[in-house]
C-alpha positions in Angstrom: 78.5 2.7 -52.2 79.5 -0.9 -53.8 80.4 -1.2 -57.3 81.4 -4.9 -58.1 82.7 -6.2 -61.4 81.6 -9.4 -62.1 82.7 -11.4 -66.0 81.4 -15.0 -67.6 84.0 -17.4 -66.4 86.3 -18.5 -69.1 85.7 -22.1 -69.0 82.1 -21.5 -69.9 81.5 -23.6 -73.1 79.6 -20.3 -74.7 82.6 -18.2 -74.0 85.2 -21.1 -75.0 83.6 -21.0 -78.4 83.5 -17.1 -78.8 86.1 -15.5 -76.0 84.2 -12.1 -77.8 80.8 -12.7 -76.5 80.8 -10.2 -73.5 82.1 -8.0 -75.7 79.1 -8.6 -78.0 76.6 -8.8 -75.2 77.7 -5.5 -74.1 78.2 -4.0 -78.1 74.3 -5.2 -78.2 72.9 -3.5 -74.7 74.7 -0.4 -76.6 73.1 -0.6 -79.9 69.9 -1.2 -78.2 70.2 2.4 -76.5 71.3 4.4 -79.4 68.2 3.0 -81.3 65.7 4.3 -79.3 64.0 4.7 -76.1 63.4 1.8 -73.7 60.7 1.6 -71.5 61.3 1.1 -67.6 59.3 -2.3 -66.8 57.9 -1.5 -63.2 55.9 -5.0 -63.5 59.3 -6.6 -63.4 58.9 -9.3 -66.1 62.3 -10.5 -67.0 60.7 -12.6 -69.9 59.0 -9.5 -72.2 62.7 -7.4 -72.7 60.3 -4.7 -74.8 60.7 -2.9 -71.6 63.6 -3.5 -68.9 64.4 -3.0 -65.2 68.3 -3.1 -63.9 68.3 -6.5 -64.0 67.0 -7.4 -67.4 69.9 -4.3 -69.1 72.6 -7.4 -68.3 70.3 -10.7 -69.2 68.5 -9.5 -72.0 71.7 -8.5 -73.6 73.8 -12.0 -72.9 70.7 -14.2 -73.6 71.3 -13.0 -77.0 74.1 -15.2 -77.1 73.0 -18.3 -75.3 74.2 -17.2 -71.5 71.3 -17.0 -69.2 72.3 -15.0 -66.1 70.3 -15.7 -62.7 71.0 -19.4 -62.5 68.4 -18.7 -59.5 65.6 -16.8 -60.0 64.3 -15.3 -56.7 60.4 -16.0 -55.3 59.1 -13.2 -53.2 56.4 -15.2 -51.6 56.1 -12.3 -48.4 52.5 -11.3 -47.7 53.4 -7.7 -46.9 56.3 -6.9 -49.5 54.2 -8.2 -52.1 51.1 -6.2 -50.7 53.8 -3.1 -51.0 55.6 -4.1 -54.3 52.0 -4.6 -55.8 51.2 -0.7 -55.2 54.4 0.5 -56.8 53.4 -1.4 -60.1 55.3 -4.9 -59.7 53.0 -7.9 -60.9 55.6 -10.3 -61.1 57.3 -12.1 -58.1 59.4 -14.6 -59.7 61.8 -12.3 -61.0 66.0 -11.4 -61.3 66.7 -9.5 -58.0 69.9 -7.8 -58.9 71.9 -8.9 -56.0 71.3 -12.3 -56.3 73.9 -12.4 -59.5 76.9 -12.3 -57.4 75.9 -15.9 -56.7 75.6 -16.9 -60.4 78.0 -19.7 -60.5 78.5 -18.7 -64.3 80.3 -15.5 -63.2 83.5 -14.5 -61.3 84.1 -11.6 -59.2 87.0 -9.6 -61.2 86.9 -6.5 -59.2 85.4 -4.3 -56.3 85.3 -0.8 -55.4 83.7 0.6 -52.0 83.1 4.1 -50.6 82.8 3.8 -47.0 80.8 7.0 -46.2 78.1 6.0 -49.2 78.4 2.3 -47.8 77.2 3.4 -44.1 74.8 5.2 -45.8 73.4 2.4 -47.4 73.7 0.5 -44.6 71.4 3.1 -42.7 69.0 2.6 -45.2 68.6 -1.2 -45.7 68.3 -1.0 -41.5 65.3 1.4 -42.2 63.5 -0.6 -45.1 64.1 -3.8 -43.0 62.1 -2.3 -40.2 59.4 -0.7 -42.5 58.9 -4.2 -44.0 58.5 -6.0 -41.0 55.6 -3.3 -40.4 54.2 -4.2 -43.9 53.9 -8.3 -42.2 52.1 -6.9 -39.6 49.7 -4.5 -41.7 51.1 -1.3 -42.2 50.0 0.4 -45.2 51.5 2.6 -48.0 48.9 5.8 -47.7 48.4 9.1 -49.6 46.7 12.0 -49.5 43.9 11.8 -51.3 43.2 15.3 -52.3 46.6 14.8 -53.9 45.5 12.5 -56.4 43.9 15.3 -58.8 47.0 17.5 -58.8 48.5 14.3 -59.1 47.0 13.0 -62.1 47.6 16.2 -63.7 51.2 15.9 -63.6 51.2 12.5 -64.8 49.6 13.9 -67.6 51.6 15.9 -68.0 54.9 13.7 -68.1 53.1 11.7 -70.6 53.2 14.5 -72.7 56.8 15.1 -72.1 57.3 11.0 -72.4 55.9 11.0 -76.1 58.4 13.6 -77.4 61.5 12.4 -75.6 61.5 13.9 -72.4 61.4 12.4 -68.8 58.6 14.1 -66.7 58.1 14.4 -63.1 56.4 10.8 -62.6 58.3 8.2 -64.5 57.2 6.4 -67.0 55.4 3.3 -66.2 54.4 4.8 -62.9 50.5 6.0 -62.0 49.9 8.8 -59.9 49.0 6.9 -57.1 51.9 4.9 -57.3 53.8 8.4 -57.2 52.1 9.2 -54.3 53.1 6.0 -52.2 56.6 6.6 -53.5 56.4 10.1 -51.6 54.9 8.8 -48.6 57.5 5.9 -48.3 60.3 8.2 -49.2 59.1 10.2 -46.4 58.6 7.6 -43.7 62.0 6.1 -44.7 63.7 9.7 -44.3 62.0 10.5 -40.6 63.6 6.8 -39.5 67.0 7.1 -40.9 67.4 10.6 -39.9 66.5 9.3 -36.2 68.6 6.0 -37.1 71.7 8.3 -37.8 71.6 10.0 -34.8 71.5 6.7 -32.5 74.4 4.8 -34.7 76.4 8.2 -33.6 75.6 7.9 -30.1 76.4 3.9 -30.0 79.7 4.9 -31.4 80.5 7.7 -28.9 79.1 4.9 -26.2 80.5 1.8 -27.4 83.9 3.1 -29.5 83.2 1.4 -32.4 80.0 1.6 -35.0 77.5 -0.6 -34.7 76.9 -3.8 -36.7 74.0 -4.4 -38.8 71.7 -6.3 -36.7 72.7 -3.4 -33.8 71.5 -1.0 -36.3 68.2 -2.9 -37.2 67.4 -2.7 -33.3 68.4 0.7 -33.5 66.3 0.8 -36.4 63.3 -0.3 -34.7 63.2 2.3 -32.0 63.6 4.8 -34.9 60.6 4.0 -36.4 58.3 4.0 -33.2 59.9 7.3 -32.2 58.8 8.5 -36.3 55.3 7.0 -36.1 54.9 8.9 -32.2 56.2 12.0 -33.4 53.6 12.6 -36.8 
């Protein structure tokens, strides 16, 4: 796990005029949560704040006080990635990607914390995701068992009823039954790769005397993906 604390630069005109602006933005976000339920924005529309995805939590709050975070908006142009994201409900491919905030020139890093064990797992997850997206570019599909769809729709209906009384259901609000089944398929395939990748990475370390760098993890993940597909 990596936690980075970012704050607006002290020399920003908005901060010079009002040094309490970050506190006001945080207070705005806090009170919005206290006032009522905020649906998750699976479409990733950063311009519409009636629903929020992760990046919007910060950008919507600061926008109220004249600071537009995410100086650079990401353009997701890869056909394979767009197709997979569409399957999960994403509709906007020019959007605020979380990691891009680190490069916003309006902000400075004031603190950082890392947990090495969790960070290592994150590297494995990222390598597995990267090779899965390579497959998406080659035409790999996100599948689901069609015979499970009627049951998934019942579970979705139950989830909607729970949402109406302010509770979370098995299928998140805003996610369709088919998207939920595709998510299960993705998670299962991803886990099959990371399980094999973890074993391969341990062997690499034993053979070479050091942990595999990320580019080696990606190479190993490609092998792990092939093995996982053959074992189906």
